[in-house]
N, C-alpha and C positions, 0 to 999 in steps of 0.2 A: 873500199871498206868504209862504211859510214859509222860515225860515232853517235850514239844516242844516250843522253842522261837516263846516267847513272841514276666429349672430352677426349681430348688428345693429350691429356696431361702427362701421360706416360711415354710419350713418343721420344723424349730425350732422356731415356732412362740410363744411358750408358755413362760411364765415368771415363777417366783418362786411361787409355789402354797402355799396357806396358809398365805399370808402376813397379813391378819387380825388376824390370830392366833398368829403371831409373836409379835404383840403389847401386847397381854395378857401374852405371854411367858416372855417377858422382865420384867414384873412386879415381877417375881420370881427370876430373875437372882442374884440380890444382896443378897437375903437370901441364895441362893445356894452357892455363892462364900464365903460368911462370914463363912459358916459352913465347908469349905474345909480347911484341915490342910496341910501346905506346908512342904515337906520333902526336905532334902539336896542333895539327889542323885537320878538319874533316875532309873526307873524300866522298865521292859519289859513284854508284855503280853505273855501268853502261855496257852495252854490247857492241861487238863489231860484226857487221853483216858478213856472212859467209860468201866467198867469192869463187869457190870451186876447189876441188881437191884433185890431187894426182890420181890417175886411174889405178895406180899400184899402191894405193894407201894401205891396203891390208898387209902387203909385204912390209911396208914401213912400220906398221903397228907391231907386227911379229918381232921385227928387229929391235924396235924401241922397247918393247915389253921385256925382252930378255936382257937389255943392257941398262936402260935408264928409267924404266917404269916398273913398278911393282904393284900387283893386284892386292886389294884389301882382302881380309880373311872371309867376310860374309858378302860384301858387295864386290864380288870378284871381277865385275866388268867395269869397275871404277879403278883405273890405273893411275897411280900416284908417282909423279916424277921425283927424282932424287932431290930436286930443289925444295920439295914439300917435306920430305922426310928429314931435311935439315932444320925445319921449323918445328915439327912434331913427329913423333914416331908413328909407325903404321897403326899400332893399337889405339893411339889417341885419335888418329883420323877416322878409324872405324867407329870409335865411340861418338864422335861428332855426327856421323851418318846414322848411327843407332838412335840418337836423340832426335834427329830430324825425322826419322821414320815414325817415331811415336807421335810427333806433332802432325805429320802428314796423314797418318791413319785416323787421328782424331778429326782432322779436317775433312777427310773422306766421309766419315760418318755424319758429321755436322752438315755437310752439303747435301747429303742424301735426305736427311731429316728436313732441312729447309725446303727442299722440293716437295716432300711429302706434306708439310704443313700447308703450303700454298695450294697444292692439289686437293687436299682434303677440304679446305675451306673455300674452294673456287666459287661456290654458290652461297656462301655465308657472308652476310654484310658486316657483322660486328662480332667476330670470334673472340672468345675469352682465352687468352694464352697464358700458360704458366710462366713463371719468371725465366726459366731457362729457354723456353720457346721465344719469349719476347726478346731476350738478350740476343739470340741468334738472328731473329728477323730484323731487329733494329740495325745491327751491323751490316747485314745483307742490303737493306734498303739504303743505308748511308753510302755504301761503296759501289752498289750496282744499280741503284735507282729506286726511288720511293714510289709507292702506289697507295691508293685508298682501298680499303677492304670492301667497299660497296661498289667498286668499279670492276666488273667482271672482265672487261677488255684489258684493263691495266694488269689485273692479276694473271691473265693468260700470258701476257708478255713477260711478266715477272717469273711465272712458272717456267717458261722456256729459258730464261736467263739462269734460273736455279738448276735446271737440268744440265745446261752446258757447264756451269760451275762444278756440278757433281761429276761430270765426265772428266773435266780437267783434274779435279782433286783425286779422282780414282786412278788416272794415269800416273799422277805424281806418287801417290801412296804405293801403288803396285809396283811401279818402277823401282822404288827403294826396297820394299818388303820382299818382292819376288825376284829381285836381282836381274832386272831387265834393262836397266839404264846403262848405256855405254858412254863413259866419259874419260877423258884424259885430263888430269889435274897437274897444273904447273904453278910454282910459287916464286918465280924470279923472272921479272919482265926482261931482264938482260939476256935471257935465253932466246929472245926474239931479236933478230938482226935484219938489216936490209938485205934483200935477195941480191947476190952479186950479178945476177943476170937480169934484174928488173929493179930499178931504183925506186919504183913506186910500190913495192910490195915488201911485206914483212914475212919472215920465215924463221923457223927454229934453227939455230946455228948448227952446223955440221950435220944437218939432216936434209939431204937433197929432196927427199920425198915428203917433206913437211907440208902441211896445209899452208896456204898463203892468205894474207890479209892486206887490204889496200893501205898504203902508207899516206897518211894526211898530216902528221905532225912529226916533230923530231924525236919524239919518244912514244912508244906504243901505248903507254899509260897516260899520256897527255892528250886531252880532248881538243878538238879544234875550237878556235875562239867562237864565242856566241855572238849574238847581235850587238852586244856591248863591247866587243873586243876582248872579253875575259876568257882566258884559258883555265881549265880546271883539271885536276888530276883525278884519276879513277881508282876505286878500290879493287875492281876486277873487270875483266872483259871476257866475252864469249865468242868463239868462232863456231857457229852452228852448222853441222853437217846436213846435207840433204837427207830426207827420210829414206832409208834404204834398209828395209827389214831383212832382206835376203842376205846382205853382206855386213850388216851390223856396223855401219860406219859410225865412229864416235863423234860426240861433240867435244869441244875443247874449252876448258876454263883456265884462266891465268889470274892469280891473285897478285895485284900490284903491291908496292911497298906500303901504300896507305891502308890496305886491308887490315893490317895487324893492329891498327889503332881502333878499329871497329869491332873486332872479334874478341870481346871480353867476357861474354856471358852465354849461358844457354837457357832456354825458356823454362825448363823445369826448376830452375833456381828460384822462380817466382811462385812456386806452388806451396811453400811452407806458410804457416799461419802468420809469422812475422811479416812476410811480404804482402799477404792479403791485407793485413791491418794497415800497413804503411801505404799501400797503393790506394786503399779506400780513404784513409785519413787525408792524404795529400791530394786526392783526386788526380792521380798521375796521368799525364798525357800518354796516349799509346805510343807516340813516336819516341818519347824518352824512355819507355819501358822496353821496346823491342829493338830499338835501332842498333844497339851494340851487341846483338846476339848473332850467333852463327846461323840460326834458323831464318832470321830475317834476310840476311845476305844470300844464303844458299837457296831459299825458296825463290827469291827474285832471279838469281842467275840461272838456276836449273830450269826455270820455266822458259828460258830462251831456247832450250834445246830442241831443235827440229827432229833430231833422231828419235827422241821420245814422244814429242807432242805433235809432230807433223804440222798440219794446218792450224792447230790450236796454239802453236808456240807463241810466246809473249812478244810484245813490242813495247818499248819505252815511250809511252805518250807523256806521262806526267810522273813526278816524283814527290814524295812527302805527303803527309796527311791532308793538309789544306788543299793541295792541288789535285789530289785524287778524289777528294770529296766534291770539288768543283767539277771535275771531269764527269762524275756520276750525274750531277745536275745537268750539265750541258749535253750529256748523251742520252738523257732519259726519254727523249722523244723518238729515238731509234728503236724500231720494233724488230729489226732483223738481228738475231743474235750473232751472225757472222760479221756484222758491221758495227756492233756495240763495242766501243773502245774500252770501257772498263774491264770487259771480259778478256781482253787481250793485253791489258796493261799489267806489266810485271809487278809494280809496286802495289797495285790494287789487290792482286792475288796474295802477295806476301803479307800485307797488312791484315787482310781478311783471315788468312790461315793462322797467323800468330795471335790475332785478336780473339778469335773463337776458342783457341786453346786455353786462354785464361777464363775459365768458366765462372769465376766469381766477379768478373767485370762486365758491365754493360757499357760498351764504348760508343754508344749512339752519337754522342757529340765529341768523341775523341778522348774523353776523360773516363777514368775507371770509376764508375758509379756502382754501388752494390746492386746485384741483380734484383733484390727485393724492392728497390726503389722504383716506383712506377714511372713510366715515361708518359708524356702527354702527346697523344696523337702520333703521327708519323715523325720519324727523326728528320 
């Protein structure tokens, strides 16, 4: 089990989907926040590579579902462990996923329009983009590779990247909205113990048919030392199942103790006018805006799920704004979308998804600039 850190002017005519839903979501925010425990130091996401499941996992799932896991009311294939309902009740967990679904659907539409813009102007050297189109294109270029509008070859590569991003965003949005994502959620890392029959494997205690993960540290939420000998704790980890559409094998996510210091807000809390004014006035950095949101963490972690994303499932190459921007620069010469690291990088997807949701910010340089403020050239 490997640890890895944690005129086309009307084309963007859509607004935020699900605004009526947001009013209902807001009713549960206070409950969710009250139940969060603040920690003193930051944690980082990572995933644990899947190493195989017992052939009888479906039998295990049935038994676990009846005893220790409960399905959510709308996302019924998301089964929440008792350790999670001790943090928040089932209604609050469903509310978190409802809010994530709104962000995901907005991202799906934005990715589709991004592709359409590039495709429409594939033979146009200097297109005039409206503010919203420019906002989208700037963030896309920053995170997935810049190009010049007079370079048809570069635009062709960018169009392929935008198409792949659209496919990923569609899988993500549909998986949530159409209830096709199969996940098991756990909220207590102490539920994972050393396999009594294999000292090098983690398993869920008292569940012989539990999935296994390779043991590399003394605590499943402790990452192996980096090149400087530093060990870091994680906010969450994922065991990703092999893609098995016929048997619907689930992916597994476990929130570590450190997660609860990160999960303070939800993205729609930034949609009111006071937030707009504050972020514009302070030129807030995207990392400071989205880092402590559920949507940032969940978009990152759920993109690891091979049961949903198959070969498109994410890999943690780089974390944080500065490093993922540099990753885009370093990878811009790669013309094969299957080898383009930003398209596979979990943080790149999460920052893009949440960044485009804030339609009043142009995050081309990482700061929230008013969308009416022109940008100079490519980001």
